[in-house]
mmCIF file of the N, C-alpha and C atoms, coordinates in Angstrom:
data_MODEL
# 
_entry.id   MODEL 
# 
loop_
_atom_site.group_PDB 
_atom_site.id 
_atom_site.type_symbol 
_atom_site.label_atom_id 
_atom_site.label_alt_id 
_atom_site.label_comp_id 
_atom_site.label_asym_id 
_atom_site.label_entity_id 
_atom_site.label_seq_id 
_atom_site.pdbx_PDB_ins_code 
_atom_site.Cartn_x 
_atom_site.Cartn_y 
_atom_site.Cartn_z 
_atom_site.occupancy 
_atom_site.B_iso_or_equiv 
_atom_site.pdbx_formal_charge 
_atom_site.auth_seq_id 
_atom_site.auth_comp_id 
_atom_site.auth_asym_id 
_atom_site.auth_atom_id 
_atom_site.pdbx_PDB_model_num 
ATOM 1   N N  . UNK A 1 1  ? 93.283 95.396 113.312 1.00 0.00 ? 1  UNK A N  1 
ATOM 2   C CA . UNK A 1 1  ? 92.428 94.720 114.261 1.00 0.00 ? 1  UNK A CA 1 
ATOM 3   C C  . UNK A 1 1  ? 92.801 95.169 115.668 1.00 0.00 ? 1  UNK A C  1 
ATOM 4   N N  . UNK A 1 2  ? 91.817 95.414 116.463 1.00 0.00 ? 2  UNK A N  1 
ATOM 5   C CA . UNK A 1 2  ? 91.999 95.830 117.850 1.00 0.00 ? 2  UNK A CA 1 
ATOM 6   C C  . UNK A 1 2  ? 92.057 94.573 118.715 1.00 0.00 ? 2  UNK A C  1 
ATOM 7   N N  . UNK A 1 3  ? 92.924 94.587 119.720 1.00 0.00 ? 3  UNK A N  1 
ATOM 8   C CA . UNK A 1 3  ? 93.028 93.480 120.663 1.00 0.00 ? 3  UNK A CA 1 
ATOM 9   C C  . UNK A 1 3  ? 92.648 94.001 122.041 1.00 0.00 ? 3  UNK A C  1 
ATOM 10  N N  . UNK A 1 4  ? 91.749 93.276 122.700 1.00 0.00 ? 4  UNK A N  1 
ATOM 11  C CA . UNK A 1 4  ? 91.218 93.683 123.993 1.00 0.00 ? 4  UNK A CA 1 
ATOM 12  C C  . UNK A 1 4  ? 91.658 92.681 125.068 1.00 0.00 ? 4  UNK A C  1 
ATOM 13  N N  . UNK A 1 5  ? 92.289 93.123 126.152 1.00 0.00 ? 5  UNK A N  1 
ATOM 14  C CA . UNK A 1 5  ? 92.623 92.185 127.225 1.00 0.00 ? 5  UNK A CA 1 
ATOM 15  C C  . UNK A 1 5  ? 91.367 91.807 128.008 1.00 0.00 ? 5  UNK A C  1 
ATOM 16  N N  . UNK A 1 6  ? 91.260 90.531 128.363 1.00 0.00 ? 6  UNK A N  1 
ATOM 17  C CA . UNK A 1 6  ? 90.096 90.033 129.099 1.00 0.00 ? 6  UNK A CA 1 
ATOM 18  C C  . UNK A 1 6  ? 90.585 89.316 130.350 1.00 0.00 ? 6  UNK A C  1 
ATOM 19  N N  . UNK A 1 7  ? 89.943 89.572 131.468 1.00 0.00 ? 7  UNK A N  1 
ATOM 20  C CA . UNK A 1 7  ? 90.213 88.860 132.709 1.00 0.00 ? 7  UNK A CA 1 
ATOM 21  C C  . UNK A 1 7  ? 88.933 88.150 133.126 1.00 0.00 ? 7  UNK A C  1 
ATOM 22  N N  . UNK A 1 8  ? 89.022 86.855 133.389 1.00 0.00 ? 8  UNK A N  1 
ATOM 23  C CA . UNK A 1 8  ? 87.855 86.065 133.779 1.00 0.00 ? 8  UNK A CA 1 
ATOM 24  C C  . UNK A 1 8  ? 87.452 86.481 135.188 1.00 0.00 ? 8  UNK A C  1 
ATOM 25  N N  . UNK A 1 9  ? 86.159 86.793 135.358 1.00 0.00 ? 9  UNK A N  1 
ATOM 26  C CA . UNK A 1 9  ? 85.666 87.327 136.621 1.00 0.00 ? 9  UNK A CA 1 
ATOM 27  C C  . UNK A 1 9  ? 84.923 86.326 137.489 1.00 0.00 ? 9  UNK A C  1 
ATOM 28  N N  . UNK A 1 10 ? 84.531 85.180 136.955 1.00 0.00 ? 10 UNK A N  1 
ATOM 29  C CA . UNK A 1 10 ? 83.721 84.261 137.749 1.00 0.00 ? 10 UNK A CA 1 
ATOM 30  C C  . UNK A 1 10 ? 84.038 82.810 137.450 1.00 0.00 ? 10 UNK A C  1 
ATOM 31  N N  . UNK A 1 11 ? 83.233 81.938 138.029 1.00 0.00 ? 11 UNK A N  1 
ATOM 32  C CA . UNK A 1 11 ? 83.387 80.500 137.834 1.00 0.00 ? 11 UNK A CA 1 
ATOM 33  C C  . UNK A 1 11 ? 82.500 80.023 136.691 1.00 0.00 ? 11 UNK A C  1 
ATOM 34  N N  . UNK A 1 12 ? 82.856 78.876 136.127 1.00 0.00 ? 12 UNK A N  1 
ATOM 35  C CA . UNK A 1 12 ? 82.098 78.229 135.060 1.00 0.00 ? 12 UNK A CA 1 
ATOM 36  C C  . UNK A 1 12 ? 81.932 79.131 133.841 1.00 0.00 ? 12 UNK A C  1 
ATOM 37  N N  . UNK A 1 13 ? 82.997 79.819 133.492 1.00 0.00 ? 13 UNK A N  1 
ATOM 38  C CA . UNK A 1 13 ? 83.003 80.717 132.341 1.00 0.00 ? 13 UNK A CA 1 
ATOM 39  C C  . UNK A 1 13 ? 83.843 80.080 131.244 1.00 0.00 ? 13 UNK A C  1 
ATOM 40  N N  . UNK A 1 14 ? 83.312 80.085 130.027 1.00 0.00 ? 14 UNK A N  1 
ATOM 41  C CA . UNK A 1 14 ? 84.037 79.558 128.868 1.00 0.00 ? 14 UNK A CA 1 
ATOM 42  C C  . UNK A 1 14 ? 84.384 80.709 127.936 1.00 0.00 ? 14 UNK A C  1 
ATOM 43  N N  . UNK A 1 15 ? 85.282 80.444 127.012 1.00 0.00 ? 15 UNK A N  1 
ATOM 44  C CA . UNK A 1 15 ? 85.652 81.464 126.028 1.00 0.00 ? 15 UNK A CA 1 
ATOM 45  C C  . UNK A 1 15 ? 84.433 81.841 125.195 1.00 0.00 ? 15 UNK A C  1 
ATOM 46  N N  . UNK A 1 16 ? 83.646 80.863 124.785 1.00 0.00 ? 16 UNK A N  1 
ATOM 47  C CA . UNK A 1 16 ? 82.476 81.171 123.959 1.00 0.00 ? 16 UNK A CA 1 
ATOM 48  C C  . UNK A 1 16 ? 81.450 82.012 124.723 1.00 0.00 ? 16 UNK A C  1 
ATOM 49  N N  . UNK A 1 17 ? 81.318 81.810 126.027 1.00 0.00 ? 17 UNK A N  1 
ATOM 50  C CA . UNK A 1 17 ? 80.404 82.634 126.833 1.00 0.00 ? 17 UNK A CA 1 
ATOM 51  C C  . UNK A 1 17 ? 80.910 84.075 126.896 1.00 0.00 ? 17 UNK A C  1 
ATOM 52  N N  . UNK A 1 18 ? 82.211 84.253 127.041 1.00 0.00 ? 18 UNK A N  1 
ATOM 53  C CA . UNK A 1 18 ? 82.774 85.605 127.069 1.00 0.00 ? 18 UNK A CA 1 
ATOM 54  C C  . UNK A 1 18 ? 82.535 86.304 125.739 1.00 0.00 ? 18 UNK A C  1 
ATOM 55  N N  . UNK A 1 19 ? 82.712 85.576 124.634 1.00 0.00 ? 19 UNK A N  1 
ATOM 56  C CA . UNK A 1 19 ? 82.467 86.153 123.308 1.00 0.00 ? 19 UNK A CA 1 
ATOM 57  C C  . UNK A 1 19 ? 81.002 86.548 123.178 1.00 0.00 ? 19 UNK A C  1 
ATOM 58  N N  . UNK A 1 20 ? 80.089 85.679 123.614 1.00 0.00 ? 20 UNK A N  1 
ATOM 59  C CA . UNK A 1 20 ? 78.651 85.987 123.522 1.00 0.00 ? 20 UNK A CA 1 
ATOM 60  C C  . UNK A 1 20 ? 78.302 87.218 124.358 1.00 0.00 ? 20 UNK A C  1 
ATOM 61  N N  . UNK A 1 21 ? 78.832 87.292 125.571 1.00 0.00 ? 21 UNK A N  1 
ATOM 62  C CA . UNK A 1 21 ? 78.539 88.440 126.439 1.00 0.00 ? 21 UNK A CA 1 
ATOM 63  C C  . UNK A 1 21 ? 79.091 89.741 125.861 1.00 0.00 ? 21 UNK A C  1 
ATOM 64  N N  . UNK A 1 22 ? 80.204 89.659 125.162 1.00 0.00 ? 22 UNK A N  1 
ATOM 65  C CA . UNK A 1 22 ? 80.838 90.864 124.612 1.00 0.00 ? 22 UNK A CA 1 
ATOM 66  C C  . UNK A 1 22 ? 80.114 91.371 123.362 1.00 0.00 ? 22 UNK A C  1 
ATOM 67  N N  . UNK A 1 23 ? 79.734 90.452 122.465 1.00 0.00 ? 23 UNK A N  1 
ATOM 68  C CA . UNK A 1 23 ? 79.191 90.868 121.175 1.00 0.00 ? 23 UNK A CA 1 
ATOM 69  C C  . UNK A 1 23 ? 77.679 90.685 121.041 1.00 0.00 ? 23 UNK A C  1 
ATOM 70  N N  . UNK A 1 24 ? 77.060 89.882 121.899 1.00 0.00 ? 24 UNK A N  1 
ATOM 71  C CA . UNK A 1 24 ? 75.600 89.665 121.887 1.00 0.00 ? 24 UNK A CA 1 
ATOM 72  C C  . UNK A 1 24 ? 75.090 89.096 120.564 1.00 0.00 ? 24 UNK A C  1 
ATOM 73  N N  . UNK A 1 25 ? 75.961 88.382 119.856 1.00 0.00 ? 25 UNK A N  1 
ATOM 74  C CA . UNK A 1 25 ? 75.568 87.722 118.613 1.00 0.00 ? 25 UNK A CA 1 
ATOM 75  C C  . UNK A 1 25 ? 76.615 86.662 118.292 1.00 0.00 ? 25 UNK A C  1 
ATOM 76  N N  . UNK A 1 26 ? 76.279 85.697 117.465 1.00 0.00 ? 26 UNK A N  1 
ATOM 77  C CA . UNK A 1 26 ? 77.278 84.693 117.077 1.00 0.00 ? 26 UNK A CA 1 
ATOM 78  C C  . UNK A 1 26 ? 78.431 85.337 116.323 1.00 0.00 ? 26 UNK A C  1 
ATOM 79  N N  . UNK A 1 27 ? 79.633 84.900 116.631 1.00 0.00 ? 27 UNK A N  1 
ATOM 80  C CA . UNK A 1 27 ? 80.840 85.400 115.969 1.00 0.00 ? 27 UNK A CA 1 
ATOM 81  C C  . UNK A 1 27 ? 81.615 84.190 115.443 1.00 0.00 ? 27 UNK A C  1 
ATOM 82  N N  . UNK A 1 28 ? 81.235 83.673 114.280 1.00 0.00 ? 28 UNK A N  1 
ATOM 83  C CA . UNK A 1 28 ? 81.872 82.453 113.761 1.00 0.00 ? 28 UNK A CA 1 
ATOM 84  C C  . UNK A 1 28 ? 83.394 82.601 113.647 1.00 0.00 ? 28 UNK A C  1 
ATOM 85  N N  . UNK A 1 29 ? 84.097 81.615 114.193 1.00 0.00 ? 29 UNK A N  1 
ATOM 86  C CA . UNK A 1 29 ? 85.543 81.566 114.088 1.00 0.00 ? 29 UNK A CA 1 
ATOM 87  C C  . UNK A 1 29 ? 86.304 82.370 115.130 1.00 0.00 ? 29 UNK A C  1 
ATOM 88  N N  . UNK A 1 30 ? 85.626 83.175 115.931 1.00 0.00 ? 30 UNK A N  1 
ATOM 89  C CA . UNK A 1 30 ? 86.329 84.031 116.884 1.00 0.00 ? 30 UNK A CA 1 
ATOM 90  C C  . UNK A 1 30 ? 86.923 83.229 118.037 1.00 0.00 ? 30 UNK A C  1 
ATOM 91  N N  . UNK A 1 31 ? 86.217 82.214 118.525 1.00 0.00 ? 31 UNK A N  1 
ATOM 92  C CA . UNK A 1 31 ? 86.748 81.390 119.615 1.00 0.00 ? 31 UNK A CA 1 
ATOM 93  C C  . UNK A 1 31 ? 88.041 80.711 119.163 1.00 0.00 ? 31 UNK A C  1 
ATOM 94  N N  . UNK A 1 32 ? 88.058 80.191 117.956 1.00 0.00 ? 32 UNK A N  1 
ATOM 95  C CA . UNK A 1 32 ? 89.257 79.553 117.430 1.00 0.00 ? 32 UNK A CA 1 
ATOM 96  C C  . UNK A 1 32 ? 90.389 80.563 117.280 1.00 0.00 ? 32 UNK A C  1 
ATOM 97  N N  . UNK A 1 33 ? 90.062 81.766 116.855 1.00 0.00 ? 33 UNK A N  1 
ATOM 98  C CA . UNK A 1 33 ? 91.069 82.811 116.704 1.00 0.00 ? 33 UNK A CA 1 
ATOM 99  C C  . UNK A 1 33 ? 91.648 83.207 118.066 1.00 0.00 ? 33 UNK A C  1 
ATOM 100 N N  . UNK A 1 34 ? 90.819 83.242 119.085 1.00 0.00 ? 34 UNK A N  1 
ATOM 101 C CA . UNK A 1 34 ? 91.294 83.544 120.443 1.00 0.00 ? 34 UNK A CA 1 
ATOM 102 C C  . UNK A 1 34 ? 92.270 82.473 120.907 1.00 0.00 ? 34 UNK A C  1 
ATOM 103 N N  . UNK A 1 35 ? 91.927 81.210 120.668 1.00 0.00 ? 35 UNK A N  1 
ATOM 104 C CA . UNK A 1 35 ? 92.825 80.122 121.071 1.00 0.00 ? 35 UNK A CA 1 
ATOM 105 C C  . UNK A 1 35 ? 94.139 80.167 120.280 1.00 0.00 ? 35 UNK A C  1 
ATOM 106 N N  . UNK A 1 36 ? 94.081 80.570 119.021 1.00 0.00 ? 36 UNK A N  1 
ATOM 107 C CA . UNK A 1 36 ? 95.304 80.693 118.221 1.00 0.00 ? 36 UNK A CA 1 
ATOM 108 C C  . UNK A 1 36 ? 96.202 81.818 118.737 1.00 0.00 ? 36 UNK A C  1 
ATOM 109 N N  . UNK A 1 37 ? 95.600 82.924 119.172 1.00 0.00 ? 37 UNK A N  1 
ATOM 110 C CA . UNK A 1 37 ? 96.356 84.072 119.656 1.00 0.00 ? 37 UNK A CA 1 
ATOM 111 C C  . UNK A 1 37 ? 96.948 83.860 121.042 1.00 0.00 ? 37 UNK A C  1 
ATOM 112 N N  . UNK A 1 38 ? 96.341 82.958 121.817 1.00 0.00 ? 38 UNK A N  1 
ATOM 113 C CA . UNK A 1 38 ? 96.728 82.773 123.209 1.00 0.00 ? 38 UNK A CA 1 
ATOM 114 C C  . UNK A 1 38 ? 97.152 81.332 123.457 1.00 0.00 ? 38 UNK A C  1 
ATOM 115 N N  . UNK A 1 39 ? 98.408 80.996 123.128 1.00 0.00 ? 39 UNK A N  1 
ATOM 116 C CA . UNK A 1 39 ? 98.865 79.632 123.367 1.00 0.00 ? 39 UNK A CA 1 
ATOM 117 C C  . UNK A 1 39 ? 98.777 79.292 124.858 1.00 0.00 ? 39 UNK A C  1 
ATOM 118 N N  . UNK A 1 40 ? 98.312 78.096 125.144 1.00 0.00 ? 40 UNK A N  1 
ATOM 119 C CA . UNK A 1 40 ? 98.176 77.662 126.530 1.00 0.00 ? 40 UNK A CA 1 
ATOM 120 C C  . UNK A 1 40 ? 96.801 77.923 127.123 1.00 0.00 ? 40 UNK A C  1 
ATOM 121 N N  . UNK A 1 41 ? 95.972 78.686 126.441 1.00 0.00 ? 41 UNK A N  1 
ATOM 122 C CA . UNK A 1 41 ? 94.626 78.970 126.962 1.00 0.00 ? 41 UNK A CA 1 
ATOM 123 C C  . UNK A 1 41 ? 93.800 77.692 127.036 1.00 0.00 ? 41 UNK A C  1 
ATOM 124 N N  . UNK A 1 42 ? 93.915 76.848 126.043 1.00 0.00 ? 42 UNK A N  1 
ATOM 125 C CA . UNK A 1 42 ? 93.156 75.592 126.036 1.00 0.00 ? 42 UNK A CA 1 
ATOM 126 C C  . UNK A 1 42 ? 93.623 74.657 127.153 1.00 0.00 ? 42 UNK A C  1 
ATOM 127 N N  . UNK A 1 43 ? 94.873 74.805 127.586 1.00 0.00 ? 43 UNK A N  1 
ATOM 128 C CA . UNK A 1 43 ? 95.396 73.970 128.671 1.00 0.00 ? 43 UNK A CA 1 
ATOM 129 C C  . UNK A 1 43 ? 94.715 74.261 130.000 1.00 0.00 ? 43 UNK A C  1 
ATOM 130 N N  . UNK A 1 44 ? 94.048 75.406 130.111 1.00 0.00 ? 44 UNK A N  1 
ATOM 131 C CA . UNK A 1 44 ? 93.343 75.759 131.345 1.00 0.00 ? 44 UNK A CA 1 
ATOM 132 C C  . UNK A 1 44 ? 92.040 74.985 131.512 1.00 0.00 ? 44 UNK A C  1 
ATOM 133 N N  . UNK A 1 45 ? 91.570 74.354 130.445 1.00 0.00 ? 45 UNK A N  1 
ATOM 134 C CA . UNK A 1 45 ? 90.336 73.579 130.499 1.00 0.00 ? 45 UNK A CA 1 
ATOM 135 C C  . UNK A 1 45 ? 89.184 74.317 129.853 1.00 0.00 ? 45 UNK A C  1 
ATOM 136 N N  . UNK A 1 46 ? 88.048 73.626 129.785 1.00 0.00 ? 46 UNK A N  1 
ATOM 137 C CA . UNK A 1 46 ? 86.851 74.213 129.159 1.00 0.00 ? 46 UNK A CA 1 
ATOM 138 C C  . UNK A 1 46 ? 86.340 75.397 129.971 1.00 0.00 ? 46 UNK A C  1 
ATOM 139 N N  . UNK A 1 47 ? 86.337 75.253 131.304 1.00 0.00 ? 47 UNK A N  1 
ATOM 140 C CA . UNK A 1 47 ? 85.924 76.342 132.185 1.00 0.00 ? 47 UNK A CA 1 
ATOM 141 C C  . UNK A 1 47 ? 87.176 77.053 132.673 1.00 0.00 ? 47 UNK A C  1 
ATOM 142 N N  . UNK A 1 48 ? 87.283 78.323 132.336 1.00 0.00 ? 48 UNK A N  1 
ATOM 143 C CA . UNK A 1 48 ? 88.475 79.090 132.688 1.00 0.00 ? 48 UNK A CA 1 
ATOM 144 C C  . UNK A 1 48 ? 88.454 79.447 134.173 1.00 0.00 ? 48 UNK A C  1 
ATOM 145 N N  . UNK A 1 49 ? 89.591 79.374 134.839 1.00 0.00 ? 49 UNK A N  1 
ATOM 146 C CA . UNK A 1 49 ? 89.627 79.748 136.253 1.00 0.00 ? 49 UNK A CA 1 
ATOM 147 C C  . UNK A 1 49 ? 89.497 81.263 136.418 1.00 0.00 ? 49 UNK A C  1 
ATOM 148 N N  . UNK A 1 50 ? 88.898 81.674 137.529 1.00 0.00 ? 50 UNK A N  1 
ATOM 149 C CA . UNK A 1 50 ? 88.773 83.103 137.816 1.00 0.00 ? 50 UNK A CA 1 
ATOM 150 C C  . UNK A 1 50 ? 90.164 83.713 137.884 1.00 0.00 ? 50 UNK A C  1 
ATOM 151 N N  . UNK A 1 51 ? 90.313 84.874 137.270 1.00 0.00 ? 51 UNK A N  1 
ATOM 152 C CA . UNK A 1 51 ? 91.591 85.567 137.260 1.00 0.00 ? 51 UNK A CA 1 
ATOM 153 C C  . UNK A 1 51 ? 92.433 85.284 136.031 1.00 0.00 ? 51 UNK A C  1 
ATOM 154 N N  . UNK A 1 52 ? 92.052 84.296 135.225 1.00 0.00 ? 52 UNK A N  1 
ATOM 155 C CA . UNK A 1 52 ? 92.801 84.003 133.997 1.00 0.00 ? 52 UNK A CA 1 
ATOM 156 C C  . UNK A 1 52 ? 92.655 85.188 133.045 1.00 0.00 ? 52 UNK A C  1 
ATOM 157 N N  . UNK A 1 53 ? 93.731 85.491 132.339 1.00 0.00 ? 53 UNK A N  1 
ATOM 158 C CA . UNK A 1 53 ? 93.697 86.606 131.390 1.00 0.00 ? 53 UNK A CA 1 
ATOM 159 C C  . UNK A 1 53 ? 94.087 86.111 130.004 1.00 0.00 ? 53 UNK A C  1 
ATOM 160 N N  . UNK A 1 54 ? 93.526 86.752 128.991 1.00 0.00 ? 54 UNK A N  1 
ATOM 161 C CA . UNK A 1 54 ? 93.876 86.464 127.606 1.00 0.00 ? 54 UNK A CA 1 
ATOM 162 C C  . UNK A 1 54 ? 93.516 87.666 126.753 1.00 0.00 ? 54 UNK A C  1 
ATOM 163 N N  . UNK A 1 55 ? 94.020 87.678 125.529 1.00 0.00 ? 55 UNK A N  1 
ATOM 164 C CA . UNK A 1 55 ? 93.718 88.747 124.582 1.00 0.00 ? 55 UNK A CA 1 
ATOM 165 C C  . UNK A 1 55 ? 92.641 88.290 123.611 1.00 0.00 ? 55 UNK A C  1 
ATOM 166 N N  . UNK A 1 56 ? 91.674 89.185 123.375 1.00 0.00 ? 56 UNK A N  1 
ATOM 167 C CA . UNK A 1 56 ? 90.581 88.872 122.458 1.00 0.00 ? 56 UNK A CA 1 
ATOM 168 C C  . UNK A 1 56 ? 90.599 89.885 121.312 1.00 0.00 ? 56 UNK A C  1 
ATOM 169 N N  . UNK A 1 57 ? 90.672 89.391 120.067 1.00 0.00 ? 57 UNK A N  1 
ATOM 170 C CA . UNK A 1 57 ? 90.605 90.320 118.943 1.00 0.00 ? 57 UNK A CA 1 
ATOM 171 C C  . UNK A 1 57 ? 89.181 90.850 118.782 1.00 0.00 ? 57 UNK A C  1 
ATOM 172 N N  . UNK A 1 58 ? 89.082 92.109 118.448 1.00 0.00 ? 58 UNK A N  1 
ATOM 173 C CA . UNK A 1 58 ? 87.781 92.733 118.211 1.00 0.00 ? 58 UNK A CA 1 
ATOM 174 C C  . UNK A 1 58 ? 87.711 93.072 116.731 1.00 0.00 ? 58 UNK A C  1 
ATOM 175 N N  . UNK A 1 59 ? 86.872 92.356 115.985 1.00 0.00 ? 59 UNK A N  1 
ATOM 176 C CA . UNK A 1 59 ? 86.774 92.628 114.548 1.00 0.00 ? 59 UNK A CA 1 
ATOM 177 C C  . UNK A 1 59 ? 86.297 94.051 114.283 1.00 0.00 ? 59 UNK A C  1 
ATOM 178 N N  . UNK A 1 60 ? 86.761 94.610 113.185 1.00 0.00 ? 60 UNK A N  1 
ATOM 179 C CA . UNK A 1 60 ? 86.329 95.950 112.789 1.00 0.00 ? 60 UNK A CA 1 
ATOM 180 C C  . UNK A 1 60 ? 84.835 95.931 112.517 1.00 0.00 ? 60 UNK A C  1 
ATOM 181 N N  . UNK A 1 61 ? 84.139 96.974 112.913 1.00 0.00 ? 61 UNK A N  1 
ATOM 182 C CA . UNK A 1 61 ? 82.688 97.001 112.660 1.00 0.00 ? 61 UNK A CA 1 
ATOM 183 C C  . UNK A 1 61 ? 82.401 97.030 111.167 1.00 0.00 ? 61 UNK A C  1 
ATOM 184 N N  . UNK A 1 62 ? 81.383 96.290 110.817 1.00 0.00 ? 62 UNK A N  1 
ATOM 185 C CA . UNK A 1 62 ? 80.953 96.267 109.410 1.00 0.00 ? 62 UNK A CA 1 
ATOM 186 C C  . UNK A 1 62 ? 80.008 97.429 109.165 1.00 0.00 ? 62 UNK A C  1 
ATOM 187 N N  . UNK A 1 63 ? 79.960 97.832 107.930 1.00 0.00 ? 63 UNK A N  1 
ATOM 188 C CA . UNK A 1 63 ? 79.020 98.885 107.553 1.00 0.00 ? 63 UNK A CA 1 
ATOM 189 C C  . UNK A 1 63 ? 77.599 98.345 107.595 1.00 0.00 ? 63 UNK A C  1 
ATOM 190 N N  . UNK A 1 64 ? 76.639 99.208 107.450 1.00 0.00 ? 64 UNK A N  1 
ATOM 191 C CA . UNK A 1 64 ? 75.250 98.741 107.470 1.00 0.00 ? 64 UNK A CA 1 
ATOM 192 C C  . UNK A 1 64 ? 74.972 97.811 106.286 1.00 0.00 ? 64 UNK A C  1 
ATOM 193 N N  . UNK A 1 65 ? 74.192 96.803 106.557 1.00 0.00 ? 65 UNK A N  1 
ATOM 194 C CA . UNK A 1 65 ? 73.834 95.853 105.498 1.00 0.00 ? 65 UNK A CA 1 
ATOM 195 C C  . UNK A 1 65 ? 72.873 96.529 104.527 1.00 0.00 ? 65 UNK A C  1 
ATOM 196 N N  . UNK A 1 66 ? 73.120 96.344 103.264 1.00 0.00 ? 66 UNK A N  1 
ATOM 197 C CA . UNK A 1 66 ? 72.229 96.898 102.244 1.00 0.00 ? 66 UNK A CA 1 
ATOM 198 C C  . UNK A 1 66 ? 71.321 95.769 101.789 1.00 0.00 ? 66 UNK A C  1 
ATOM 199 N N  . UNK A 1 67 ? 70.065 95.927 102.067 1.00 0.00 ? 67 UNK A N  1 
ATOM 200 C CA . UNK A 1 67 ? 69.084 94.899 101.745 1.00 0.00 ? 67 UNK A CA 1 
ATOM 201 C C  . UNK A 1 67 ? 68.267 95.331 100.538 1.00 0.00 ? 67 UNK A C  1 
ATOM 202 N N  . UNK A 1 68 ? 67.872 94.367 99.746  1.00 0.00 ? 68 UNK A N  1 
ATOM 203 C CA . UNK A 1 68 ? 66.967 94.653 98.646  1.00 0.00 ? 68 UNK A CA 1 
ATOM 204 C C  . UNK A 1 68 ? 65.586 94.917 99.230  1.00 0.00 ? 68 UNK A C  1 
ATOM 205 N N  . UNK A 1 69 ? 64.900 95.917 98.706  1.00 0.00 ? 69 UNK A N  1 
ATOM 206 C CA . UNK A 1 69 ? 63.555 96.201 99.226  1.00 0.00 ? 69 UNK A CA 1 
ATOM 207 C C  . UNK A 1 69 ? 62.600 95.059 98.917  1.00 0.00 ? 69 UNK A C  1 
ATOM 208 N N  . UNK A 1 70 ? 61.691 94.842 99.819  1.00 0.00 ? 70 UNK A N  1 
ATOM 209 C CA . UNK A 1 70 ? 60.663 93.826 99.643  1.00 0.00 ? 70 UNK A CA 1 
ATOM 210 C C  . UNK A 1 70 ? 59.410 94.512 99.111  1.00 0.00 ? 70 UNK A C  1 
ATOM 211 N N  . UNK A 1 71 ? 58.890 94.009 98.004  1.00 0.00 ? 71 UNK A N  1 
ATOM 212 C CA . UNK A 1 71 ? 57.674 94.589 97.435  1.00 0.00 ? 71 UNK A CA 1 
ATOM 213 C C  . UNK A 1 71 ? 56.524 93.633 97.736  1.00 0.00 ? 71 UNK A C  1 
ATOM 214 N N  . UNK A 1 72 ? 55.478 94.178 98.263  1.00 0.00 ? 72 UNK A N  1 
ATOM 215 C CA . UNK A 1 72 ? 54.331 93.365 98.653  1.00 0.00 ? 72 UNK A CA 1 
ATOM 216 C C  . UNK A 1 72 ? 53.301 93.222 97.536  1.00 0.00 ? 72 UNK A C  1 
ATOM 217 N N  . UNK A 1 73 ? 53.519 93.879 96.427  1.00 0.00 ? 73 UNK A N  1 
ATOM 218 C CA . UNK A 1 73 ? 52.604 93.735 95.303  1.00 0.00 ? 73 UNK A CA 1 
ATOM 219 C C  . UNK A 1 73 ? 53.326 93.611 94.024  1.00 0.00 ? 73 UNK A C  1 
# 
């Protein structure tokens, strides 16, 4: 697993907002994993102060989804 350092750049930013901006899709369990990896991050409050830093794990990319073909007839 790759770990990416993150520095908060603005006001009213939450961990879940940073995850959404990074991946552009829901990432179930990632916010909890970030809090587990970074003790004391939750002590900063719901809105992280500008300049706060933490490590964010980046899950390995999944292969393409194999879907069953849809037949219209």
